C-alpha positions as CSV (number, residue, x, y, z in Angstrom):
1,M,3.8,21.6,21.6
2,A,3.2,17.9,21.9
3,N,5.4,15.0,23.0
4,L,5.4,12.8,19.9
5,G,6.6,9.4,18.9
6,F,7.4,8.1,15.4
7,V,8.1,4.5,14.3
8,G,9.3,4.0,10.7
9,L,11.9,6.5,9.5
10,G,12.0,5.8,5.8
11,V,12.1,8.2,2.9
12,M,8.8,9.9,3.9
13,G,8.7,9.1,7.6
14,S,12.1,10.7,8.3
15,R,11.1,13.9,6.5
16,I,7.8,14.1,8.4
17,V,9.8,13.8,11.6
18,K,12.0,16.7,10.5
19,R,9.0,18.9,9.9
20,L,7.6,18.0,13.3
21,L,11.0,18.9,14.9
22,D,11.1,22.2,13.0
23,A,7.6,23.0,14.3
24,G,9.0,22.7,17.9
25,H,7.6,19.3,18.9
26,A,9.6,16.8,20.9
27,V,9.9,13.6,18.9
28,T,11.1,10.1,20.0
29,G,11.7,7.9,17.1
30,F,12.5,4.3,16.2
31,N,13.7,2.7,12.9
32,R,14.7,-0.8,12.2
33,T,18.1,0.5,11.0
34,K,19.3,3.0,13.6
35,S,22.0,4.5,11.4
36,K,19.5,5.9,9.0
37,A,18.0,8.0,11.8
38,Q,21.3,9.5,12.8
39,W,20.7,12.8,10.9
40,L,17.4,13.2,12.8
41,M,19.0,12.6,16.1
42,D,21.6,15.2,15.2
43,A,18.5,17.5,14.5
44,G,17.2,16.9,18.0
45,M,15.1,13.7,17.8
46,H,15.3,11.3,20.8
47,W,15.9,7.6,20.2
48,G,13.6,4.8,21.4
49,D,15.0,1.3,21.5
50,S,11.8,-0.3,20.3
51,P,8.3,0.6,19.1
52,R,7.1,-0.1,22.7
53,A,9.6,2.3,24.1
54,V,8.5,5.0,21.7
55,A,4.8,4.5,22.7
56,E,5.6,4.6,26.4
57,K,7.4,7.9,26.1
58,S,4.9,9.7,23.8
59,E,1.4,11.1,24.0
60,I,0.7,10.7,20.3
61,I,2.5,7.9,18.5
62,F,2.8,7.9,14.7
63,S,3.9,5.1,12.4
64,M,4.7,4.8,8.7
65,V,5.8,1.4,7.4
66,T,5.7,-0.3,4.0
67,D,2.8,-2.8,4.3
68,T,0.4,-4.7,6.5
69,R,3.0,-7.3,7.5
70,A,5.4,-4.5,8.7
71,L,2.5,-2.8,10.5
72,R,1.8,-6.0,12.5
73,A,5.5,-6.4,13.2
74,I,5.7,-2.9,14.9
75,T,2.4,-3.1,16.7
76,E,2.3,-6.7,18.0
77,G,4.4,-8.6,20.5
78,A,6.3,-7.6,23.7
79,D,8.2,-4.8,22.0
80,G,5.2,-3.6,19.9
81,I,3.4,-0.3,20.0
82,L,0.3,-1.9,21.6
83,A,2.4,-3.0,24.6
84,G,3.4,0.6,25.2
85,L,-0.1,2.1,25.1
86,R,-2.2,3.2,28.0
87,A,-5.6,4.7,28.4
88,G,-5.9,8.1,26.7
89,K,-3.0,7.8,24.3
90,I,-3.4,8.3,20.6
91,Y,-1.9,6.1,17.9
92,V,-1.9,7.5,14.3
93,D,-0.8,5.1,11.6
94,M,0.2,6.8,8.3
95,S,0.9,3.5,6.4
96,T,-1.0,2.3,3.3
97,V,-2.2,-1.1,4.4
98,S,-5.2,-3.4,4.3
99,P,-8.3,-1.5,5.6
100,A,-9.4,-4.7,7.4
101,A,-6.1,-5.0,9.2
102,S,-6.2,-1.3,10.1
103,R,-9.6,-1.7,11.6
104,E,-8.5,-4.8,13.5
105,I,-5.6,-3.0,15.1
106,A,-7.9,0.0,15.9
107,Q,-10.1,-2.4,17.9
108,Q,-7.1,-3.7,19.8
109,V,-6.1,-0.1,20.6
110,A,-9.6,0.7,21.8
111,S,-9.6,-2.3,24.1
112,Q,-6.8,-0.7,26.0
113,G,-8.6,2.6,26.4
114,A,-6.5,4.3,23.7
115,Y,-7.5,5.8,20.3
116,M,-6.3,5.0,16.8
117,L,-6.6,7.1,13.6
118,D,-5.5,5.9,10.2
119,A,-3.9,8.9,8.4
120,P,-2.1,8.1,5.2
121,V,-0.7,10.9,3.1
122,S,-1.0,11.8,-0.6
123,G,2.1,13.3,-2.2
124,S,5.8,12.8,-2.6
125,V,9.0,13.8,-1.0
126,I,8.9,17.1,-2.9
127,T,5.3,18.0,-1.9
128,L,6.2,17.2,1.7
129,E,9.3,19.4,1.6
130,Q,7.3,22.2,0.0
131,G,4.7,21.9,2.7
132,N,1.9,20.8,0.3
133,L,1.2,17.3,1.5
134,S,-2.4,16.1,1.8
135,I,-3.5,13.9,4.7
136,M,-6.6,11.8,5.0
137,I,-7.8,10.8,8.5
138,A,-10.3,8.3,9.7
139,G,-11.4,7.3,13.2
140,D,-13.0,9.0,16.2
141,A,-13.9,12.6,15.2
142,A,-13.1,14.1,18.6
143,T,-9.6,12.4,18.6
144,F,-9.0,13.8,15.1
145,E,-9.7,17.3,16.4
146,K,-7.1,16.8,19.1
147,V,-4.5,15.7,16.6
148,K,-5.3,18.1,13.8
149,P,-2.9,20.9,14.8
150,V,0.0,18.4,14.8
151,L,-1.1,17.0,11.4
152,Q,-1.1,20.5,10.0
153,A,2.5,20.8,10.9
154,I,3.1,18.0,8.4
155,G,0.8,19.2,5.7
156,P,-1.9,21.9,5.4
157,K,-4.5,19.8,3.6
158,V,-6.1,17.6,6.2
159,N,-9.4,15.9,5.4
160,Y,-11.5,13.8,7.8
161,V,-13.2,11.0,5.8
162,G,-15.0,8.9,8.5
163,A,-14.7,5.7,10.5
164,N,-11.5,3.7,11.0
165,G,-10.2,2.1,7.8
166,L,-11.8,4.6,5.5
167,A,-8.7,6.8,5.2
168,V,-6.5,3.9,4.0
169,T,-9.4,3.0,1.7
170,M,-9.3,6.5,0.3
171,K,-5.5,6.4,-0.1
172,I,-5.7,3.1,-2.1
173,A,-8.4,4.7,-4.3
174,T,-6.0,7.6,-4.8
175,N,-2.8,5.7,-5.4
176,L,-4.2,3.5,-8.1
177,S,-4.3,6.6,-10.3
178,L,-0.6,7.4,-9.8
179,A,0.6,4.3,-11.7
180,V,-2.2,4.5,-14.3
181,Q,-1.4,8.2,-15.0
182,M,2.3,7.4,-15.3
183,L,1.7,4.6,-17.8
184,A,-0.5,6.8,-19.9
185,F,2.1,9.6,-19.8
186,S,4.7,7.1,-20.9
187,E,2.5,6.0,-23.8
188,G,2.2,9.6,-25.0
189,V,5.9,10.3,-24.8
190,L,6.8,7.2,-26.7
191,L,4.2,7.8,-29.4
192,A,5.5,11.3,-30.0
193,E,9.1,10.1,-29.9
194,K,8.7,7.3,-32.5
195,A,6.9,9.8,-34.7
196,G,10.0,11.9,-34.8
197,I,9.7,14.3,-31.9
198,K,12.6,14.5,-29.4
199,R,11.8,12.8,-26.1
200,E,12.8,16.0,-24.2
201,T,10.5,18.0,-26.3
202,A,7.6,15.6,-25.9
203,V,8.0,15.7,-22.1
204,E,8.1,19.5,-22.0
205,V,5.0,19.8,-24.2
206,L,3.0,17.3,-22.1
207,L,4.1,18.9,-18.8
208,N,2.6,22.1,-20.0
209,S,-0.6,20.6,-21.4
210,V,-4.0,19.9,-19.9
211,I,-3.0,16.3,-18.8
212,A,-0.3,17.6,-16.4
213,S,-1.6,16.7,-13.0
214,P,0.6,17.5,-10.0
215,M,1.9,14.0,-10.0
216,V,2.7,14.1,-13.7
217,K,4.5,17.4,-13.3
218,Y,6.9,16.1,-10.6
219,R,7.3,12.5,-11.9
220,G,7.0,13.0,-15.6
221,P,10.7,14.2,-15.9
222,F,11.7,10.8,-14.5
223,V,11.3,9.3,-18.0
224,L,14.4,11.3,-18.9
225,K,16.4,10.4,-15.8
226,L,15.3,8.4,-12.8
227,P,16.1,9.7,-9.3
228,D,19.1,7.9,-7.6
229,E,16.8,7.1,-4.6
230,A,13.3,5.9,-5.5
231,W,10.6,8.2,-4.1
232,F,8.1,5.3,-4.4
233,D,9.5,2.1,-5.7
234,V,7.9,-0.6,-7.9
235,D,7.4,-3.1,-5.1
236,M,5.5,-0.5,-3.0
237,M,3.4,0.7,-5.9
238,Q,2.4,-2.8,-6.8
239,K,1.5,-3.5,-3.1
240,D,-1.0,-0.6,-3.4
241,M,-2.3,-1.8,-6.8
242,T,-2.9,-5.2,-5.3
243,L,-4.8,-3.7,-2.4
244,A,-6.9,-1.8,-4.9
245,L,-7.7,-4.9,-6.9
246,E,-8.6,-6.8,-3.8
247,L,-11.0,-4.0,-2.8
248,G,-12.4,-3.9,-6.3
249,R,-13.3,-7.6,-6.1
250,Q,-14.8,-7.2,-2.6
251,L,-16.9,-4.2,-3.7
252,D,-17.8,-5.3,-7.2
253,V,-16.0,-2.4,-8.8
254,P,-14.2,-3.2,-12.1
255,L,-10.7,-1.7,-12.2
256,P,-9.6,-2.4,-15.8
257,T,-6.8,0.3,-16.1
258,T,-5.5,-0.7,-12.6
259,A,-5.3,-4.4,-13.7
260,I,-3.4,-3.5,-16.9
261,T,-1.0,-1.2,-15.2
262,N,-0.4,-3.8,-12.5
263,E,0.9,-6.1,-15.2
264,F,3.5,-3.5,-16.3
265,L,4.7,-3.3,-12.7
266,T,5.1,-7.1,-12.7
267,A,7.1,-6.8,-15.9
268,A,9.2,-4.1,-14.3
269,R,10.0,-6.5,-11.4
270,G,10.8,-9.2,-13.9
271,M,13.3,-6.9,-15.5
272,G,15.1,-6.3,-12.2
273,F,13.5,-2.9,-11.5
274,A,11.7,-3.7,-8.2
275,E,13.6,-1.1,-6.2
276,K,13.5,1.6,-8.9
277,D,10.9,4.4,-8.7
278,F,7.7,3.2,-10.4
279,A,8.2,5.7,-13.2
280,V,10.5,3.0,-14.5
281,M,7.4,1.6,-16.2
282,F,8.5,3.9,-19.0
283,A,11.6,1.7,-19.6
284,V,9.3,-1.4,-19.8
285,L,7.1,0.2,-22.4
286,A,10.0,1.7,-24.3
287,K,11.6,-1.8,-24.6
288,M,8.3,-3.1,-25.9
289,A,8.2,-0.2,-28.4
290,G,11.8,-0.8,-29.6
291,A,13.0,2.5,-28.1
292,K,16.0,3.1,-26.0
């Protein structure tokens, strides 16, 4: 059993910590809003007063935050993770951020004799709770092997993809398809509905058809009723789409469906849906189609 740290206890991060606790690991955690972590402390998690404090108390430190700016906020400065590292420690960032920024932080970690892996996840709250989360990992291969048993307590599907920055690149390449698929699913539902098929029936048929990817199966029903708490909101999805479009420009890869879908996310924000699950794109398309 490892002595672990975790910084960033949001929707996904908090549930990852719960799995680590259930696996028997000791976990010290930090979140910007302490009250949101109370249920984890009740479950046995120790509290660290800062990202630095978490790093000082832990052998392996994890983090999962919303974007590149947030990652810099928890790693840099007198109270940051970097200030709490020492030679031999391992830092695993599970955020979806700029690959360039991830590599830059990895270099700073290495300069202190420590090791960094980028290890974003693919899946949702439900796949995490079911134990089906997929994790991509990049960085030093030997360090990955040390951390692998801990990662497998989070999700059984662990794939090493190469040098630092490549796991977040793979995550961006994966996430662009989430929004694109959701928009295409919404188009199909609305086309069927306006032709005279009940929305519920159209959803049921599509969820049992060849187009029903795992993501469509768990998020498709959201066109009937959005969850009270967004699993992955519009702002976060658009952050990932923007990262994808930036990489596309850098690598000369055209991303036409990503660009179009990104405009629907902008429209969703304009309609006041920024904090709703990104499946709310259905509502944007429905309004354009004259449907309720």
